C-alpha positions as CSV (number, residue, x, y, z in Angstrom):
1,M,0.0,0.0,0.0
2,K,1.6,3.3,-1.2
3,R,-1.0,6.0,-0.7
4,I,-3.9,6.3,1.7
5,G,-6.8,8.8,2.1
6,L,-8.1,10.2,5.4
7,L,-11.3,12.0,6.2
8,T,-13.4,13.1,9.2
9,S,-17.2,12.8,8.9
10,G,-20.3,13.6,10.9
11,G,-20.3,15.6,14.1
12,D,-16.8,16.7,15.2
13,A,-15.3,15.3,18.4
14,P,-12.4,16.3,20.6
15,G,-9.4,14.1,19.6
16,M,-10.1,14.0,15.9
17,N,-7.0,16.2,15.2
18,A,-4.9,14.0,17.4
19,A,-6.1,10.9,15.4
20,I,-5.3,12.7,12.2
21,R,-1.8,13.3,13.5
22,S,-1.4,9.7,14.5
23,V,-2.6,8.4,11.1
24,V,-0.4,10.7,9.1
25,R,2.8,10.1,11.1
26,T,2.3,6.3,11.3
27,A,1.7,6.2,7.5
28,I,4.9,8.2,6.9
29,Y,6.8,5.9,9.2
30,F,5.8,3.0,6.9
31,G,6.7,4.9,3.8
32,M,3.2,5.8,2.6
33,E,1.8,9.0,1.2
34,V,-1.3,10.5,2.9
35,Y,-4.0,12.7,1.4
36,G,-6.4,14.5,3.6
37,I,-10.0,14.8,2.3
38,E,-11.7,18.0,3.4
39,R,-15.3,18.1,4.5
40,G,-15.8,14.4,4.9
41,Y,-17.7,12.4,2.3
42,A,-18.8,15.6,0.6
43,G,-15.1,16.5,-0.1
44,L,-14.5,12.9,-1.3
45,I,-17.3,13.3,-3.9
46,D,-16.2,16.9,-4.8
47,D,-12.5,16.1,-5.0
48,E,-11.2,18.2,-2.1
49,F,-7.9,16.4,-1.6
50,V,-4.8,17.9,0.1
51,P,-1.4,16.2,0.7
52,L,-0.5,15.7,4.4
53,E,3.1,15.6,5.5
54,M,4.9,15.5,8.8
55,R,4.7,19.2,9.4
56,S,1.1,19.4,8.2
57,V,0.0,17.8,11.4
58,S,2.3,19.7,13.8
59,D,0.7,21.6,16.7
60,I,-2.8,20.0,16.4
61,V,-2.7,17.2,19.0
62,Q,-4.1,19.7,21.6
63,R,-6.7,21.3,19.4
64,G,-10.4,20.5,19.3
65,G,-12.5,20.2,16.1
66,T,-11.0,18.7,13.0
67,K,-8.3,20.2,10.7
68,L,-9.9,18.5,7.8
69,R,-13.3,19.9,8.7
70,T,-16.5,17.9,8.4
71,A,-19.9,17.9,6.8
72,R,-23.1,15.8,6.5
73,C,-23.4,14.3,3.0
74,L,-26.7,12.9,1.8
75,E,-25.2,12.2,-1.6
76,M,-23.2,9.4,-0.1
77,L,-26.5,7.5,0.5
78,T,-27.0,7.3,-3.3
79,K,-25.4,5.0,-5.8
80,E,-24.4,8.0,-7.9
81,G,-22.6,9.6,-5.0
82,Q,-20.9,6.4,-4.0
83,K,-19.7,5.8,-7.5
84,Q,-18.3,9.4,-7.7
85,A,-16.5,8.9,-4.4
86,V,-14.9,5.7,-5.7
87,A,-13.9,7.5,-9.0
88,T,-12.2,10.3,-7.0
89,L,-10.3,7.7,-5.0
90,D,-9.2,6.0,-8.2
91,K,-8.2,9.4,-9.7
92,H,-5.8,10.0,-6.8
93,K,-4.6,6.4,-6.8
94,I,-5.7,5.9,-3.2
95,D,-5.0,2.4,-2.0
96,G,-6.8,2.6,1.3
97,L,-9.0,4.9,3.3
98,V,-9.3,5.8,7.0
99,V,-12.6,7.3,8.1
100,I,-12.9,9.0,11.5
101,G,-16.5,9.4,12.6
102,G,-19.6,7.8,14.1
103,D,-22.3,5.3,13.1
104,G,-23.3,7.1,9.9
105,S,-19.7,7.6,8.8
106,F,-19.1,3.9,9.4
107,R,-22.0,3.0,7.2
108,G,-20.4,5.0,4.4
109,A,-17.1,3.2,5.0
110,K,-18.9,-0.2,5.0
111,V,-20.4,0.6,1.5
112,L,-17.0,1.6,0.1
113,S,-15.3,-1.5,1.5
114,E,-18.1,-4.1,0.9
115,E,-19.5,-3.0,-2.4
116,Y,-16.6,-1.3,-4.1
117,G,-13.6,-3.1,-2.7
118,V,-11.9,0.0,-1.2
119,P,-9.9,-1.2,1.9
120,T,-11.4,1.0,4.6
121,I,-10.7,1.3,8.3
122,G,-13.0,3.2,10.7
123,I,-12.0,5.1,13.8
124,P,-14.8,5.8,16.2
125,G,-14.9,9.6,16.6
126,T,-18.1,10.7,18.3
127,I,-18.9,12.2,21.7
128,D,-22.1,10.2,22.0
129,N,-20.3,6.9,22.9
130,D,-23.2,5.1,21.0
131,L,-21.2,2.3,19.4
132,Q,-21.5,-1.0,21.1
133,Y,-18.4,-2.8,19.9
134,T,-16.0,-0.3,21.7
135,D,-16.0,0.6,25.4
136,Y,-15.3,4.3,24.6
137,T,-15.4,6.4,21.4
138,L,-13.0,9.3,20.7
139,G,-14.3,12.5,22.2
140,F,-16.6,11.0,24.8
141,D,-14.2,11.5,27.8
142,T,-13.6,15.2,26.9
143,A,-17.3,15.9,26.4
144,V,-18.2,14.3,29.8
145,N,-15.5,16.4,31.5
146,T,-16.9,19.6,29.8
147,C,-20.3,18.7,31.2
148,L,-18.9,17.9,34.6
149,D,-17.2,21.3,34.8
150,I,-20.4,23.2,34.0
151,I,-22.5,21.1,36.3
152,N,-20.1,21.8,39.2
153,K,-20.5,25.5,38.6
154,L,-24.3,25.2,38.4
155,R,-24.3,23.4,41.7
156,D,-22.6,26.4,43.4
157,T,-25.3,28.9,42.3
158,M,-28.2,26.4,42.8
159,T,-27.1,25.8,46.3
160,S,-26.9,29.5,47.0
161,H,-30.5,30.0,45.9
162,E,-31.8,26.7,47.0
163,R,-33.0,25.8,43.5
164,I,-33.3,22.8,41.1
165,S,-31.1,22.8,38.0
166,V,-32.2,20.8,35.0
167,V,-29.2,20.3,32.8
168,E,-29.6,19.1,29.2
169,V,-26.6,17.2,27.7
170,M,-26.0,15.7,24.2
171,G,-25.9,12.1,23.1
172,R,-28.7,11.8,20.6
173,H,-30.5,8.5,21.5
174,C,-27.7,7.3,23.8
175,G,-27.7,8.2,27.5
176,D,-24.0,7.7,28.2
177,I,-23.0,11.4,28.5
178,A,-25.9,12.0,30.9
179,L,-25.1,8.8,32.9
180,Y,-21.4,9.4,33.3
181,S,-21.5,13.2,33.9
182,G,-24.4,12.8,36.2
183,I,-22.7,10.2,38.4
184,A,-19.4,12.1,38.4
185,S,-21.1,15.4,39.4
186,G,-23.2,13.9,42.2
187,A,-26.5,14.6,40.4
188,E,-29.5,13.4,42.3
189,I,-31.5,12.4,39.2
190,I,-30.5,11.3,35.7
191,I,-33.0,11.0,32.9
192,V,-32.0,8.9,29.9
193,P,-33.8,7.6,26.8
194,E,-33.1,4.0,27.8
195,I,-35.2,4.2,31.0
196,N,-38.7,5.5,31.3
197,F,-39.2,8.1,34.0
198,D,-42.2,9.2,36.1
199,M,-42.4,12.9,37.2
200,E,-44.1,11.9,40.4
201,D,-41.0,9.8,41.2
202,V,-38.7,12.7,40.4
203,V,-40.7,14.9,42.8
204,M,-40.5,12.3,45.5
205,K,-36.7,12.0,45.2
206,I,-36.4,15.8,45.4
207,N,-38.6,16.0,48.5
208,R,-36.7,13.2,50.1
209,S,-33.3,14.9,49.5
210,R,-34.6,18.3,50.8
211,A,-36.0,16.6,53.9
212,S,-32.5,15.1,54.5
213,G,-30.9,18.6,54.5
214,K,-30.0,19.3,50.9
215,H,-30.3,22.8,49.6
216,S,-30.2,22.1,45.8
217,N,-30.8,19.4,43.2
218,I,-29.2,18.6,39.9
219,I,-31.2,16.7,37.3
220,V,-29.2,15.7,34.2
221,V,-31.5,15.1,31.1
222,A,-30.3,13.5,27.9
223,E,-31.4,15.4,24.8
224,G,-32.9,12.2,23.5
225,V,-35.6,12.4,26.1
226,M,-36.6,16.1,25.9
227,S,-35.1,19.5,26.2
228,A,-34.2,21.1,29.6
229,D,-36.8,23.8,29.0
230,Q,-39.6,21.2,28.5
231,F,-38.5,19.1,31.5
232,A,-38.1,22.2,33.7
233,K,-41.6,23.5,32.7
234,Q,-43.2,20.1,33.6
235,L,-41.4,19.9,36.9
236,Q,-42.1,23.4,37.9
237,E,-45.9,22.7,37.7
238,V,-45.6,19.9,40.4
239,T,-42.9,21.3,42.8
240,E,-42.7,24.2,45.2
241,Y,-39.0,24.7,44.5
242,T,-37.7,27.0,41.8
243,V,-36.5,25.2,38.7
244,R,-33.9,26.5,36.3
245,P,-33.1,24.9,32.9
246,T,-29.6,24.9,31.3
247,C,-28.7,23.5,27.9
248,I,-25.0,22.9,27.6
249,G,-25.2,22.6,23.9
250,H,-22.4,22.4,21.3
251,V,-19.7,23.4,23.8
252,Q,-19.6,19.7,24.5
253,R,-18.0,19.1,21.1
254,G,-15.2,21.6,21.4
255,G,-12.2,22.2,23.5
256,S,-8.8,20.6,24.0
257,P,-9.1,16.8,24.2
258,S,-8.4,15.1,27.5
259,M,-5.4,12.9,28.2
260,A,-7.7,9.8,27.7
261,D,-8.9,11.0,24.3
262,R,-5.4,11.9,23.1
263,M,-4.2,8.4,24.1
264,L,-7.1,6.8,22.3
265,A,-6.4,8.9,19.2
266,A,-2.8,7.9,19.1
267,Q,-3.6,4.2,19.5
268,F,-6.6,4.2,17.1
269,G,-4.7,6.0,14.4
270,N,-1.7,3.8,14.7
271,K,-3.8,0.6,14.6
272,A,-5.8,1.8,11.6
273,V,-2.7,2.3,9.5
274,R,-1.1,-0.9,10.6
275,L,-4.2,-2.8,9.4
276,L,-4.0,-1.1,6.0
277,C,-0.3,-2.0,5.8
278,E,-1.3,-5.6,6.2
279,G,-3.7,-5.3,3.4
280,I,-6.7,-5.5,5.7
281,G,-9.8,-3.4,5.1
282,N,-13.5,-3.4,6.1
283,R,-12.6,-3.1,9.7
284,V,-13.1,-0.7,12.6
285,V,-10.8,-0.1,15.6
286,G,-11.9,0.3,19.2
287,I,-11.0,-0.4,22.8
288,H,-12.3,-3.2,24.9
289,K,-11.1,-4.1,28.4
290,N,-8.2,-1.6,27.9
291,E,-7.0,-3.4,24.8
292,I,-7.0,-1.9,21.3
293,I,-9.1,-4.1,19.1
294,D,-10.4,-4.3,15.5
295,M,-13.6,-5.8,14.2
296,D,-15.4,-6.4,11.0
297,I,-17.2,-3.2,10.1
298,I,-20.5,-5.0,9.1
299,E,-20.6,-6.7,12.5
300,A,-19.7,-3.5,14.4
301,V,-22.4,-1.3,12.8
302,S,-25.1,-4.0,13.3
303,M,-24.5,-4.3,17.1
304,K,-27.2,-2.6,19.2
305,K,-25.9,-0.3,21.9
306,Q,-26.5,-1.7,25.4
307,F,-27.2,0.6,28.3
308,N,-25.1,0.1,31.4
309,Y,-28.0,-0.7,33.8
310,E,-25.5,-1.7,36.6
311,L,-24.0,1.8,36.5
312,Y,-27.5,3.3,36.6
313,E,-28.3,1.2,39.7
314,T,-25.1,2.6,41.3
315,L,-26.6,6.1,40.9
316,Q,-29.8,5.0,42.7
317,M,-27.7,3.8,45.7
318,I,-25.4,6.8,46.1
319,S,-27.5,9.8,45.1
320,M,-29.5,10.2,48.2
């Protein structure tokens, strides 16, 4: 394999730049050329290729976002778009492709690998942590720590005014950001898409905590359930305490990646290139039980994300 392509697709995630750096420098180590593809699959179809060298990826390991930028691309769902993407790869004599992104990005990679024979390796880059085959996705740790910092600050002002704070976090239909940031911040209640909630039960928990001497409450709500505004409005109608909503929003996607995400990026990028060097495609890389793994991409995207009910039970025991 002499020349590989690299793109970032879907929502950006902290650590994508660090992964780009790892892919480029590992490929150069093995004597390969690397071309970056700007704006994800849209750039692949529109022929937005740029050569990446050792110095091209200097001073980006600590930066959030993605140097290659990203975009949604509905054309990649069509046969015409897919054929144009393959034609562009052929034009630049690309022997293999690394795709950094989430579930939708992997489905595009699967099509290129399975239907058109393009050796493709997927790196899980999404803050949502919604891929079952890997314990953690790139960007999840940083996003959770961003939420944790904001929730800590909210606790200070909520306690001062004896209020309830409803905090909306991202995650689409996966409750992992809510679960992890909620437990780490000492939130009394976590509302996730995977578990039905009862507002009467929420009020009961609030009243019980107030009776025990607490002066504030934090409720973390995953965006896949409802917005903070909606939840706060419903709660305010059935409680005597003042409720304030906060939507953390896209700040969760930005910022300098954590040590954990930088380490994952280095290892994921290195593993992806090593697989291509061995002539292996149609795979995704991940981490399981602290070991870097790879798996068939078809199997990986077909796995249904399982919620960590045991961790949720831990919350019920320690959030009094």
